[in-house]
C-alpha positions in Angstrom: 0.0 0.0 0.0 2.8 2.4 0.9 4.5 1.4 -2.4 1.4 2.3 -4.4 1.2 5.7 -2.6 4.8 6.5 -3.3 4.5 5.4 -6.9 1.4 7.7 -7.4 3.2 10.6 -5.7 6.1 10.0 -8.1 3.8 10.0 -11.1 2.1 13.2 -9.9 5.5 14.9 -9.7 6.3 13.8 -13.3 3.1 15.3 -14.5 4.1 18.6 -12.9 7.6 18.4 -14.4 9.2 18.0 -10.9 11.6 15.3 -12.0 14.0 15.5 -9.1 11.2 15.0 -6.6 9.8 12.1 -8.7 13.2 10.4 -8.7 13.2 10.5 -4.9 9.8 8.9 -4.7 10.6 6.2 -7.2 13.9 5.5 -5.3 11.8 5.0 -2.1 9.6 2.6 -4.0 12.6 0.5 -4.9 13.4 0.0 -1.3 10.0 -1.7 -0.9 10.0 -3.6 -4.2 12.9 -4.1 -6.6 11.0 -6.2 -9.0 8.5 -3.6 -10.3 9.8 -2.7 -13.7 7.5 0.4 -14.1 9.3 2.1 -11.3 12.7 1.8 -13.0 11.3 2.9 -16.4 9.6 5.8 -14.8 12.8 6.8 -13.0 14.7 6.4 -16.2 12.3 8.9 -17.8 13.1 11.4 -15.0 16.8 10.9 -15.4 16.5 11.5 -19.2 14.6 14.8 -18.5 17.4 15.7 -16.0 20.1 14.8 -18.6 21.4 12.1 -16.3 21.9 9.6 -19.1 24.2 7.1 -17.3 21.7 6.7 -14.5 18.8 6.3 -17.0 20.8 3.6 -18.9 21.5 1.7 -15.6 17.7 1.7 -14.7 16.8 0.4 -18.2 19.6 -2.3 -18.0 18.1 -3.4 -14.7 14.6 -3.7 -16.2 15.9 -5.6 -19.3 17.5 -8.2 -17.0 14.2 -8.9 -15.4 12.0 -8.4 -18.5 13.9 -8.7 -21.7 11.1 -7.5 -23.9 10.2 -4.3 -22.1 9.7 -1.8 -24.9 9.8 1.3 -22.7 13.2 0.1 -21.3 14.6 -0.4 -24.8 13.3 2.9 -26.0 14.5 4.9 -23.0 17.9 3.1 -23.0 18.2 4.2 -26.6 17.5 7.8 -25.6 20.1 7.5 -22.9 22.7 6.2 -25.3 21.9 9.1 -27.7 22.3 11.6 -24.8 25.6 10.1 -23.9 26.8 10.2 -27.6 25.8 13.9 -27.9 27.5 14.7 -24.6 30.7 12.9 -25.8 30.7 14.9 -29.1 30.2 18.2 -27.3 33.1 17.4 -24.9 35.3 16.6 -27.9 34.5 20.0 -29.3 32.9 18.8 -32.5 
């Protein structure tokens, strides 16, 4: 029940564009249940919005270990890789 409440609070923060707060709620959810894939893909979305691509990739990797056909995880991991590539190019001064 507490898990559901935290998840809903996290989702509400996402809708309001408060990604930092949402990450905190989803992280709390993970302490209660590490098997719920939606929490990881939701948190990955927040990390993408915050340009934390490495963290987003790690969350997606975790989901794909549990559920290897999770479309959201594949898609968000691809966005994370894209973000990391762009950052690498920018750092190289291209």
